[in-house]
N, C-alpha and C positions, 0 to 999 in steps of 0.2 A: 454582287452585293459587297459593300465595304462595311467594316466595323471598326470603331475607334475604341481602344482600351488604354488603361493606365498600367504599365508594368509595375509589378510589386515583387518584393523578395519572396522566396519560398519559405513560408512559415508553418509547413506541415509537421506535425509531430512525428518524431523519428523514434525507433526503438532505442532503449537505453535506460539509465538511471534518471528519474525525475522526482522532483519534490511535488507532492500533491497536498491539497487542503480539502477537508470534509466540508462540503457546503450544505448537505442534507443527509439525515440518517433516519431511515424509515423502518419501523418495527413491522415485520410481516412474517410470513411462513414460507418455507421451501415447498417444492412440489411434493416432497415425501411427508410434509406436515411438521417439519422441525421448526422451531422458532429461528427466525433469521433477521439480520439487520441489512438492509440494502443501502449501501454507502454511495453517495453521489460525489464525485471528486473533481476539482478543478486542478489542472496540471499548471505549475509555475511556468509563466512565460506564454502560455496558451490560454489565457483567461476568457478569450472570446469564443473559444472552442466549446461545443456541447460537453457537459460533464461526463466523465467516464463513470461507469458503475462497478462496484465490487460487492460481493455478497459474502456476509459473515454468517454462516449456518452454525447455530449453536447446538451441538450435539457432542457426545462422548468421542465419536470417531473423528470429529473435526477439531477437537480441543487444541491440538498442536497448531493448527492454522489460525484459530482464534488468537492464541497467545502470540504468534508471530505478528499478526496485525496489530494487536493491542501494544506490544512492545514497540513496535515502529511508531505508533501514535503517542508514545510517551508514558504509557501505563506501566506499573510495575506490580503486576498481579502475583501474589505469593503462589508457589507451586503446591499442588495437591490441597488447596483450600478453595472452597466455594466462594466465588466472586460475583457480586451483583453487577450486571452490565446495563447501563441506561443509554439508549441510542442517542438521546438529546445531548448527553455529555461529550459526545464525539464530534459535534459540530464545531467547526473552526480549528480543530487539531490538525496538525501537518505531519507528514511522514515521507520518507524516501521510499520509492518503489522501483522495481524493475518492469519496464513495459516492453513487451515482445510481441511478435506476430507468430503464434504457434503454428506448427506445420499443419497444412490443411485449412487454416483459418483465413478468412478475408480480412479480419479486423485485429487491431492491436488490442492486447489484454494486459492487465497487471498480473504478472506471473509470480512475483516475490515482493515481500515487504521486508524493509531493512530498518533497523534502528540507525541512529547517526553513526555509530562506530563502524558497522558493517558497511554502510553506504559510502563512507569517506575514507577509511583507513585500512580496513582488513583486506588481506590478499584474497583474490577470488578462490572460493571454495572453502574459506576458513569458517569454523563454526563460532557462534557467539561465545561458547565456553572457553575458547582459546584466547579471547581478548583479554590483555593484561588489565589489572585493576590500576587506576590512576594513583590510589594511595599506596600501592605496593611497589617496592624496589625489586622484588623477586622476579626472576625470569623463570617461566615455567619450562621444565625439560621433561 
């Protein structure tokens, strides 16, 4: 049997830093019953690919993760102040993420969310707290 095909470039998504856009945000509940927002994300350059999913569980123990995701999406939520989160406000927001294939997993996953500074300028392992202010000439020592 013979088969005719048209060779194409390999456009598979690879692990690394990628820009994503929220195409849908669904308010739901986690398996433990906590409020959760299920984000459907399109990866820049891979718009024909099925959206990736990320889950924002809204609980005290995951507040650090929610903040990481929201900073990456461009929100500036004040520390230690109650903040109202509306899922529909996240649609069309973009962020930098790190996509990796965790050990033992068959699939790529979003393992980190980065704001623009962390994604484009900061050395690997730097925390956001060490990012110099644009308005300041001071060098932190």
